[in-house]
VOPAGU-2260 file (C-alpha; in pm, 1 decimal, decimal comma):
REM VOPAGU-2260
SITE   aa  ch    i         X         Y         Z
SITE  MET   A    0   16028,6   20829,3    9436,7
SITE  SER   A    1   16294,8   21098,9    9447,6
SITE  ASN   A    2   16575,7   21118,3    9702,8
SITE  ASP   A    3   16394,5   21415,4    9859,0
SITE  ASP   A    4   16087,1   21197,4    9911,7
SITE  GLU   A    5   16296,8   20927,8   10074,6
SITE  ALA   A    6   16452,5   21177,0   10316,1
SITE  ARG   A    7   16122,2   21337,5   10416,1
SITE  PRO   A    8   15988,5   21186,2   10739,6
SITE  VAL   A    9   15648,4   21024,5   10713,6
SITE  SER   A   10   15399,7   21163,0   10961,6
SITE  VAL   A   11   15215,8   20883,6   11138,2
SITE  ARG   A   12   14931,2   20891,1   11382,9
SITE  LEU   A   13   14685,0   20668,2   11552,5
SITE  THR   A   14   14368,5   20597,2   11352,2
SITE  VAL   A   15   14072,0   20489,7   11562,6
SITE  LEU   A   16   13792,3   20279,8   11408,4
SITE  SER   A   17   13457,3   20285,8   11587,6
SITE  GLY   A   18   13100,0   20204,6   11503,8
SITE  PRO   A   19   12802,6   20016,8   11638,1
SITE  SER   A   20   12811,9   19647,9   11721,1
SITE  GLY   A   21   12729,9   19441,0   11412,2
SITE  VAL   A   22   12847,4   19700,0   11159,8
SITE  GLY   A   23   13134,7   19476,8   11045,5
SITE  LYS   A   24   13441,4   19623,4   11215,7
SITE  ASP   A   25   13595,0   19277,5   11271,0
SITE  SER   A   26   13532,4   19173,5   10908,6
SITE  VAL   A   27   13692,5   19492,4   10775,3
SITE  ILE   A   28   13992,1   19447,9   11005,4
SITE  GLU   A   29   14038,2   19082,6   10905,7
SITE  LEU   A   30   14049,9   19188,8   10540,0
SITE  ILE   A   31   14302,8   19461,3   10622,1
SITE  ARG   A   32   14514,7   19201,6   10806,5
SITE  ALA   A   33   14515,7   18984,5   10495,0
SITE  ARG   A   34   14571,0   19257,8   10234,9
SITE  SER   A   35   14777,3   19521,9   10416,2
SITE  PRO   A   36   15021,7   19354,3   10654,7
SITE  TRP   A   37   15209,9   19684,5   10696,6
SITE  VAL   A   38   14916,3   19821,6   10899,2
SITE  ARG   A   39   14976,5   19765,6   11270,8
SITE  LEU   A   40   14659,4   19680,8   11458,0
SITE  SER   A   41   14645,0   19756,1   11825,9
SITE  VAL   A   42   14519,8   19454,7   12018,9
SITE  SER   A   43   14285,4   19552,2   12301,0
SITE  VAL   A   44   14274,5   19397,0   12644,6
SITE  THR   A   45   13938,2   19259,8   12762,3
SITE  THR   A   46   13777,0   19067,3   13043,7
SITE  ARG   A   47   13513,8   18933,7   12798,5
SITE  ARG   A   48   13487,6   18558,3   12748,6
SITE  LYS   A   49   13680,9   18441,1   12442,5
SITE  ARG   A   50   13462,8   18332,4   12149,8
SITE  ASP   A   51   13546,0   17999,4   11985,8
SITE  TYR   A   52   13705,0   18153,6   11675,1
SITE  GLU   A   53   13913,9   18410,9   11864,7
SITE  VAL   A   54   14287,0   18379,9   11929,6
SITE  ASP   A   55   14434,7   18532,6   12246,0
SITE  GLY   A   56   14684,7   18801,8   12146,4
SITE  THR   A   57   14542,6   18833,1   11794,5
SITE  HIS   A   58   14181,4   18937,2   11844,9
SITE  TYR   A   59   14218,5   19052,4   12207,5
SITE  HIS   A   60   14441,1   18999,3   12507,5
SITE  PHE   A   61   14202,0   18812,8   12739,2
SITE  VAL   A   62   14271,3   18890,8   13105,8
SITE  SER   A   63   14100,4   18858,2   13441,5
SITE  ARG   A   64   13916,2   19152,2   13596,3
SITE  THR   A   65   14188,4   19171,3   13863,9
SITE  GLU   A   66   14465,5   19199,5   13603,8
SITE  PHE   A   67   14268,6   19458,7   13408,2
SITE  GLN   A   68   14218,0   19670,8   13720,7
SITE  ARG   A   69   14591,3   19644,7   13793,8
SITE  MET   A   70   14664,2   19778,3   13443,4
SITE  VAL   A   71   14426,6   20071,9   13495,8
SITE  SER   A   72   14586,3   20157,1   13831,5
SITE  ALA   A   73   14935,2   20141,0   13679,9
SITE  GLY   A   74   14839,7   20378,5   13395,0
SITE  GLU   A   75   14911,8   20109,2   13136,3
SITE  LEU   A   76   14596,0   20173,2   12930,4
SITE  LEU   A   77   14549,2   20457,7   12682,8
SITE  GLU   A   78   14173,5   20425,4   12727,1
SITE  TRP   A   79   13931,2   20183,0   12885,2
SITE  ALA   A   80   13559,8   20129,3   12921,6
SITE  GLU   A   81   13302,0   19887,5   13055,4
SITE  PHE   A   82   13034,4   19753,4   12823,8
SITE  ALA   A   83   12777,3   19482,6   12893,0
SITE  GLY   A   84   12959,3   19380,8   13211,6
SITE  ASN   A   85   13300,4   19344,5   13046,1
SITE  LEU   A   86   13605,8   19571,1   13053,4
SITE  TYR   A   87   13794,3   19673,4   12737,8
SITE  GLY   A   88   14112,9   19880,0   12707,6
SITE  THR   A   89   14407,8   19973,4   12488,9
SITE  PRO   A   90   14764,6   19903,7   12601,9
SITE  ARG   A   91   14941,0   20241,6   12593,3
SITE  ALA   A   92   15294,7   20104,8   12541,1
SITE  GLN   A   93   15195,1   19908,8   12230,3
SITE  VAL   A   94   15047,4   20213,3   12052,8
SITE  GLU   A   95   15320,7   20454,3   12158,3
SITE  GLY   A   96   15589,4   20203,6   12060,7
SITE  TYR   A   97   15462,4   20167,7   11703,2
SITE  LEU   A   98   15418,0   20543,9   11663,2
SITE  ALA   A   99   15771,4   20608,0   11793,7
SITE  GLN   A  100   15900,1   20374,3   11519,0
SITE  GLY   A  101   15707,9   20571,6   11253,6
SITE  ILE   A  102   15450,7   20294,7   11206,0
SITE  PRO   A  103   15083,7   20396,4   11168,8
SITE  VAL   A  104   14848,6   20222,9   11412,2
SITE  LEU   A  105   14484,0   20122,4   11365,4
SITE  LEU   A  106   14275,8   20077,6   11678,9
SITE  LYS   A  107   13923,0   19933,6   11696,9
SITE  ILE   A  108   13728,9   20058,1   12000,6
SITE  ASP   A  109   13386,3   20182,2   12102,9
SITE  ILE   A  110   13265,2   20543,1   12091,0
SITE  GLN   A  111   13346,7   20611,6   12456,2
SITE  GLY   A  112   13701,0   20484,4   12407,0
SITE  ALA   A  113   13742,7   20693,6   12091,5
SITE  ARG   A  114   13657,5   21003,4   12291,8
SITE  GLN   A  115   13914,1   20908,9   12557,3
SITE  VAL   A  116   14179,1   20857,9   12289,5
SITE  ARG   A  117   14096,8   21200,3   12137,9
SITE  ALA   A  118   14145,8   21354,4   12483,8
SITE  ALA   A  119   14479,1   21169,9   12531,3
SITE  MET   A  120   14609,5   21208,4   12172,0
SITE  ALA   A  121   14462,4   21517,1   12007,8
SITE  ASP   A  122   14605,7   21428,5   11664,9
SITE  ALA   A  123   14442,2   21083,4   11653,4
SITE  GLN   A  124   14215,9   21035,6   11351,5
SITE  LEU   A  125   13866,6   20910,4   11443,0
SITE  VAL   A  126   13685,7   20703,6   11178,1
SITE  PHE   A  127   13324,4   20589,9   11215,7
SITE  LEU   A  128   13214,6   20272,0   11034,6
SITE  ALA   A  129   12843,8   20307,2   10955,2
SITE  PRO   A  130   12593,6   20048,6   10829,0
SITE  PRO   A  131   12419,5   20099,8   10493,0
SITE  SER   A  132   12094,4   20133,4   10691,9
SITE  VAL   A  133   11957,4   20083,8   11043,0
SITE  GLU   A  134   11753,8   19788,1   10915,8
SITE  GLU   A  135   12066,2   19616,6   10783,6
SITE  LEU   A  136   12242,0   19670,7   11116,3
SITE  GLU   A  137   11950,1   19512,4   11304,6
SITE  ARG   A  138   11954,3   19215,0   11063,2
SITE  ARG   A  139   12327,7   19164,0   11120,5
SITE  LEU   A  140   12296,1   19181,7   11498,6
SITE  THR   A  141   12008,7   18935,3   11522,2
SITE  GLY   A  142   12160,1   18702,1   11259,3
SITE  ARG   A  143   12489,4   18644,1   11443,9
SITE  GLY   A  144   12353,6   18379,4   11679,4
SITE  THR   A  145   12631,4   18445,8   11931,6
SITE  GLU   A  146   12424,2   18621,8   12200,1
SITE  ASP   A  147   12101,9   18573,4   12391,9
SITE  PRO   A  148   11794,9   18794,4   12323,5
SITE  ASP   A  149   11864,2   19023,8   12621,6
SITE  MET   A  150   12218,2   19092,0   12499,9
SITE  ILE   A  151   12091,5   19154,9   12145,3
SITE  ALA   A  152   11836,4   19405,1   12280,8
SITE  ARG   A  153   12109,9   19587,3   12473,9
SITE  ARG   A  154   12336,1   19591,9   12170,4
SITE  LEU   A  155   12054,5   19729,9   11950,6
SITE  GLN   A  156   11982,1   20008,2   12199,7
SITE  HIS   A  157   12352,3   20088,1   12226,8
SITE  ALA   A  158   12388,3   20081,3   11846,0
SITE  HIS   A  159   12119,6   20347,6   11804,8
SITE  GLU   A  160   12302,9   20569,5   12056,3
SITE  GLU   A  161   12633,4   20513,1   11875,5
SITE  LEU   A  162   12487,3   20599,8   11534,4
SITE  ALA   A  163   12393,6   20940,8   11674,3
SITE  ALA   A  164   12762,5   21001,2   11762,4
SITE  ALA   A  165   12888,8   20963,5   11403,3
SITE  LYS   A  166   12890,2   21341,8   11359,0
SITE  ASP   A  167   13170,6   21370,4   11618,4
SITE  PHE   A  168   13415,1   21173,0   11400,7
SITE  ASP   A  169   13668,7   21299,5   11145,9
SITE  GLU   A  170   13559,7   21052,8   10876,7
SITE  ILE   A  171   13258,0   20827,4   10814,3
SITE  ILE   A  172   13287,8   20510,7   10603,6
SITE  VAL   A  173   12966,7   20330,8   10505,0
SITE  ASN   A  174   13017,5   19954,4   10513,9
SITE  ASP   A  175   12809,9   19855,7   10212,1
SITE  SER   A  176   13100,8   19638,1   10095,5
SITE  ILE   A  177   13373,0   19497,8   10320,1
SITE  GLU   A  178   13630,3   19531,9   10040,8
SITE  HIS   A  179   13543,2   19896,7    9974,4
SITE  ALA   A  180   13534,6   19983,3   10345,6
SITE  ALA   A  181   13875,0   19819,8   10404,4
SITE  ASP   A  182   14030,6   19998,8   10105,4
SITE  GLU   A  183   13889,3   20334,3   10215,6
SITE  LEU   A  184   14014,2   20286,6   10570,5
SITE  VAL   A  185   14366,2   20191,6   10455,9
SITE  SER   A  186   14373,7   20498,9   10229,7
SITE  LEU   A  187   14301,4   20719,9   10533,2
SITE  LEU   A  188   14611,2   20599,9   10716,3
SITE  GLY   A  189   14815,9   20843,3   10511,4
SITE  SER   A  190   15136,1   20638,8   10502,7
SITE  PRO   A  191   15279,8   20422,6   10227,7
SITE  ALA   A  192   15311,2   20050,8   10284,2
SITE  LEU   A  193   15623,7   19973,9   10482,2
SITE  ARG   A  194   15876,3   19781,1   10278,7
């Protein structure tokens, strides 16, 4: 690296990862956490019940519906949405704070939230994580064993709607391999690892 390269500011932006439920977003992000600790992951706020393996503050910030509504009213969320009776949102200060420090941010949210982020931050990069096939996505959703049949049916219906929205994204990554998908996503961040 030359001295000129060191002096040149690195342009950073928010990268948004979306895709249908069951496509493997959490698995890809866990691999990125392990391999690329320089990537800052925005932790969403949710009113959803915490799953056994989840850690508050790592996977999500779990809050009450009252607290979530307070955050919306105070303008503390960059985007928010309701899905399957639960509220999800992105803390604005967290994302803006990392970006102000020149640190690229990766955010995992649904399609509706990605559209809100695009409206709020026009230079955000939207990345769609797609399954290798619709059949594989259905197998993953039904094989989880974490939801009842009604919830699975709703998620399948929602997944089909989300797959149709892939064309609205800047990039599409097919998750036929978690390792490949994670590497491709990290390469899209456009910034060198922070040292």
